[in-house]
N, C-alpha and C positions, 0 to 999 in steps of 0.2 A: 512738236511738228508744226510748221507754219501752214497757213491755208494754201500756199502755193503748191504744197505736196499732196493736197487733197483732191480727189477726183470723185464727183458725184454723177451717178448715172440717172438720167431722166427717162421715164417710160410714160408715154402718153397713151391712155387707154381708149381714147375716142376714135371711132371709125371715120370722123370728119375732121378735116383740117380747119377748124374754126375756133370756137371759144376756148376749148381745152388747150390747144396749142398756143393761143394768145396768152393764156395764164402761165403756161410753161415758160414762154419767152420772158415774162416778167420775173418769175422766180429765178430763172437761169441768169438774168441780168444781175440780180442781187448776189448770186453765187460768185459771179465773175468780178463784181465790184469788191467783194471781200478777198479777192486774190486767188480763189480756188479754180480748178478746171472742171469742165462739164462734158458730158457725152449724152447724146439723145438717141432714143429708139422710139420712133413714132409708128404706132400700129396702123395708122391710116396709110402709111407708105410701105408697110411690110406685110409679109404673108406668113401665117402660121397655120399648119394643118391641125385639125382637131384630134385630141386624144381619143382612141377607139376602145380603150379599156381592155386591150388584148392580153395584158399581163406579161408580155415578153420581158419588160424591164425588171421583173422580179427575179429573173435568172442572171441577167448580165449587169443590171444597174444602169443601163443605157436605153434610150428610146429607140425602138426598132425603126421608127419613121425617119431617123437621122443617121442610122448605121450604114456605113459604106458596104456595098455588096448585098445588102438586104433587099429582097424582092418587094418589100413594103416601103422602101425608102422613097421620100417625096422631096421635091425641090422647094424648100422653104427657107426661112431665115432663122430657124430655131438655134442652130449652132452658133450663129453670130451673137445672138442674145445671151446664150449660156456663157460664152467667153466674156462678154461685157460684164455679166453678173459676177463672174469669178474675180475680176480685177477691180471692181468698184469699191471704193472706201465707204460709200453710203448710197442710198437709193431714194429717189423721189418719184412717187406715182401720182401723176396728174390725170384725173379721170372724171367724167360725168357720172351721174347716178341714173341707172336704167331700172325702173321699178324696184327701187330700194337696193339694187345690187349692181354688179359691174356690167359693162357692155359685153356682148358676146366675144369680141376680139380679146378683151382683157381676160375674160374667164377662160378662153382657150389657152392663153399663155399660162395662167395659173394651173390648169389641168396638166399641161406638159411638164410641170415641175415634179411629177410623180416619181421619176428616177431618183431625185434627191431623197425623198422619203424612203424609197426602197434601200438605197445604199446605207442609210443611217439605221433603219429599224429592222431590216431583213438580212442585209449582208454584213452588218456589224461594223461598218466603217465609222471612224471617228467623226462626230458632228463638226460642221464648220464653225469658225469663230463668228459669234453674233455681231452683226454690224447694224448701224442705225438706218432707219428708213422713215419717211414721212408720207402721209397721204394728203393730197390737195384735191378736195372734192368740190365740184361745182355742178350746178343744175338750175332749173327754173324754179324749183320749190313747189310747194302746194301739196306734196304727197305726205299724208299724215303718218305713213309708215316710216318716214325718215330715211336714213342711210346706214343704219346699224348692220344690216346684212352685208353690205359692201365692205364695211370695216372688218367684220368677223371673217369673211372669206379671204380678204387680203392678208390678215394676220396669220391665218392657217397656212396659206400657200407660201408666204414669204418666210415663215419660221423654218421650214425644212430647207429652204435655199440659203439660210445663214443670215437672215435679217429679222430684226424685231421692229415693230411700229412704235416709235416713241412719241409721235404726235400726229393728230388728225387736224388738218387745217380746213375750216369750213369756209368755202367761197360760194355758197348757194346764192344765186342772184347775179353772179359775175357774167358779163356779156363781152363779146368781141367788141373792141373799141368802135368798129364801124357800125355796130348795131345800136350805139348810144348816140342819140341826137345831141348836137351841140346847142348851146344857148342861142336863141334866135336874136336877130338884130332888133333894134328898137322898133323899126317899122313892122317886122314880123310879129314881135311881141304885142303890138297894139291890136293885132287881129286875133289874138288868142284870148281865151277866157282866163280868169285868175286861177281856176283849178288846173287847167291844162298847163299853164306856165309853172305852177307850183310842182306838178308831177315831173315836168322836164328838169327842173332844178334839182329835185330830190334824186332822180335817176342819175344825173350827171355827178352829183356830189357822192352818191354811193359808189359809182364806178371809179371815181378818182380815189376814194378811200380803199377800194379793192386793190387798185394798182399800187398804191403806196404800201399797203400791207404785204402784197406779193413780193415786192422788191426787198422789203425789210425782212420778210421770212426767209428768203433765199440767203441773204447775208448772214442772218443769225444761224441758219442751218450749217453753213460752211464753217463758221467759227466754232460751233458746237462740235462738229466732227473733228476739227483740228485739235481742239482742247481734249476731246475724248481719246484721241490717238496719242497725244502727248502724254497723258496720264498712263496709258497702257505701256508706252515706251519706258517711262520712269519706273513703273512697277517691274518690268522685265530687267532693267538695269540693276535695280536694287536686289532682285532675286539672284541675278548672276553674281553680284558682288558678295552677297551673303554666302552663296555656294562656294565662291573662291576662297573666302575667309575660312570656311569650314574645312576646305581641302588642305589649306596651309597650316591649320592649327595642329600642334603635336598631339598625338594620342595620349590620353591619360594613362599613367602607369598603373597597372593593376597591383594592389597591395594585398598580400595574403593575410588571412585572419591571424591576428596576433603579431604581425610583423610591425616593426617600427617605421613610421612614415618619415620621409626625407626631412620635413621641417622639424620634427621632433628630434631626429638624430642630430641636426645642425644645432639646435638649441642646447642639447646636452654637451656637444663638443665645445661650444662657446662658454658654457658655464663651468667647464672643467670637471664636471661630474663624470665618473667612470661609466662607460657604456656597458650596460648589462646584456650579456649574450643570452638570447632566448631561443627557443625552438631547437635546442641542442639535444640530440638523442645519442647516447652512447651505452656501452654494455654495463658500465657501473651503475648508471641511473636505472637501467632496466632491471638490474639485480636488486636495487633498492626497492623498486616497485613490487617485484615478486616477493621480496621479504615482507613488505608491508601487507600485501594481500594474504600471505601465509600467517601473519600475526593475528589476523582477524578470525582465523579458524579456532575451533575449540581446543585443538591439541597444541600445546606449547612445549618446547623442549630447550635445553641449554644450547643444542646445536643451532637452533633458530636464532637465538640471541647473538651467537657468534657471527652468523652470516650477516645479520643486520649491522652489527658494529663494523665489520670489515667493509661492507658496501658504503656506509656513511663515511668512513675514513678515506676510501678511494675517491669518492665523489668530491670531498673537500680538497684533496690534493689536486684533482683535475681542475676545479674552479680557480685555485691559486695559480696554477700553471697558465691557464687561459687568460687570467687577468694580467699576468706579466707579459705574455707574448702578444696579446690583442688578437684573438682569433675570431673577430666578428665576421670575417669573410670565409670561415671554415666551410669547406665543401659539404660537410655532413649536416649543416644546419637544415632544419626542416620543421614542419608543423609538429607540435607537441601532441602526442597521442595519450589519451586517457585510458 
């Protein structure tokens, strides 16, 4: 699959159209430069009602806040996002860190994914195919609690919606370009102290590195998704080809115990050796067996000897006749009984 066939859905978790959306724009630029398509869902411009924990989705697998005809239905953008999620090849979450976790708007979105969990674990529906997602996290930094709670919450919610988080991109310290002061002119620099000028240069260099990384990350993400889907398509094609070969292959002939296999029969015919007819059961042979069993008894008589001699003679005549006429296809052939 080429990157032109890949569509990546971007969700911005910030309630403000500022730094997070600026970072999203850079990552999206990289995605498009790689030839992939993108779609955006900005929570700062959308409305999502909060999950009330009513439990109605446990019966229907659908959120009652979005069901037509439901008295609890609200006018929000929930269904639009659910549709976008179903069609996306991959997902990019761009969000700030609020007290080590997600902003309230992003958490509301995660909570509304409860119907996915219900359909999979309570209603027994087949789980969705897992698709790749990445987290792009930014913030001012300085919180010693970090952002692991945000990552854990995101992984939990996205997993039931059919996504796994394959990478967490750390952009702590990224700012909106308008919030980063450019280098001063020579006249302005002359009025600044050495420390002030050094801080400005470091901040600008850091911002430029963030921007370069964001564009490169978007391009790499698009190529990764395309390569991943190409591998999945090849596996499906190989599985289909193997299935077709198995369907076209002739069924192996079942050979009864003691029967001559086709290759053994062919070898005997080519060598000129007479084919031995086996598994033949006839009355003369049965008579011989009965006589043999009788011979093992304690009582022996001249009449018994006569029966055995007659049975042996009859069996010999039958073998000679069969050898002359070639009766290997005799209908009476069957497994030899002991």
